[in-house]
C-alpha positions as CSV (number, residue, x, y, z in Angstrom):
1,M,-29.5,7.9,20.7
2,S,-27.4,8.0,17.5
3,P,-29.0,7.9,14.1
4,L,-29.5,4.6,12.3
5,T,-27.2,3.8,9.4
6,Y,-28.7,3.6,6.0
7,P,-28.8,1.1,4.5
8,P,-28.6,-1.1,7.5
9,P,-25.5,-3.4,7.6
10,W,-27.7,-6.5,8.0
11,M,-31.3,-6.8,6.6
12,D,-34.1,-9.3,6.3
13,I,-35.7,-10.2,2.9
14,V,-38.4,-7.5,3.2
15,T,-35.9,-4.8,3.8
16,L,-33.6,-6.2,1.1
17,C,-36.4,-6.2,-1.4
18,D,-37.2,-2.6,-0.6
19,H,-33.6,-1.5,-1.1
20,I,-33.1,-3.2,-4.4
21,C,-36.7,-2.8,-5.7
22,V,-37.4,-6.4,-6.4
23,S,-39.9,-9.0,-5.2
24,Q,-39.1,-11.8,-2.7
25,N,-39.4,-14.3,-5.6
26,T,-36.7,-12.4,-7.5
27,V,-34.4,-12.5,-4.5
28,D,-34.9,-16.2,-4.2
29,N,-34.1,-16.7,-7.9
30,W,-31.1,-14.4,-7.8
31,V,-29.7,-16.3,-4.8
32,A,-30.2,-19.6,-6.6
33,A,-28.5,-18.1,-9.7
34,G,-25.6,-16.7,-7.7
35,I,-26.5,-13.1,-8.5
36,L,-27.0,-12.3,-4.8
37,P,-25.1,-13.9,-1.9
38,P,-26.9,-16.4,0.2
39,P,-28.5,-15.2,3.4
40,R,-27.1,-16.2,6.8
41,K,-29.2,-17.3,9.7
42,R,-28.9,-14.8,12.6
43,G,-31.1,-15.3,15.7
44,G,-33.4,-17.6,13.8
45,K,-33.9,-15.1,11.0
46,L,-32.4,-15.1,7.5
47,M,-30.3,-12.0,7.0
48,W,-28.2,-10.5,4.2
49,R,-25.1,-8.4,4.7
50,W,-25.6,-5.2,2.7
51,R,-21.9,-4.9,1.9
52,E,-21.9,-8.3,0.2
53,V,-25.1,-7.6,-1.7
54,D,-23.9,-4.2,-2.8
55,E,-20.5,-5.6,-4.0
56,R,-22.2,-8.4,-5.9
57,L,-24.6,-6.1,-7.6
58,A,-22.0,-3.4,-8.3
59,L,-19.8,-5.9,-10.0
60,G,-22.6,-7.4,-12.0
61,Q,-21.3,-10.9,-11.4
62,S,-22.8,-14.1,-10.2
63,A,-20.8,-16.5,-8.1
64,S,-19.9,-19.7,-9.9
65,E,-19.3,-21.3,-6.5
66,P,-21.0,-19.9,-3.4
67,E,-18.8,-19.3,-0.4
68,T,-18.8,-22.1,2.0
69,R,-18.7,-20.4,5.4
70,K,-20.4,-22.6,8.0
71,D,-22.9,-19.8,8.9
72,E,-24.2,-19.4,5.4
73,V,-27.4,-21.0,4.3
74,N,-27.3,-23.4,1.3
75,V,-28.1,-21.7,-2.0
76,G,-31.1,-22.5,-4.2
77,R,-34.3,-24.3,-3.6
78,E,-32.8,-26.2,-0.7
79,W,-32.7,-23.1,1.5
80,K,-36.0,-21.8,0.2
81,S,-37.9,-25.0,1.0
82,R,-36.3,-25.2,4.5
83,F,-36.6,-21.7,5.7
84,R,-39.2,-19.8,3.6
85,K,-42.9,-20.3,4.4
């Protein structure tokens, strides 16, 4: 068995929070503000792609317009109210 990559290429909100040392509420707010990319739904679970998160944080930019790929979840309160419990 090969060793796991670190950080993982895809991560859920709990793992993402651990990696960037913020709360789930902060992640929600940063996604709504465009500081973090929106999550994607994979197998019924919201996942972030670490490469995209790292790039966004490294550049210190927020997206004025989120990407519109069909597999991305809508940004802001909309996705939070639909998918977060």
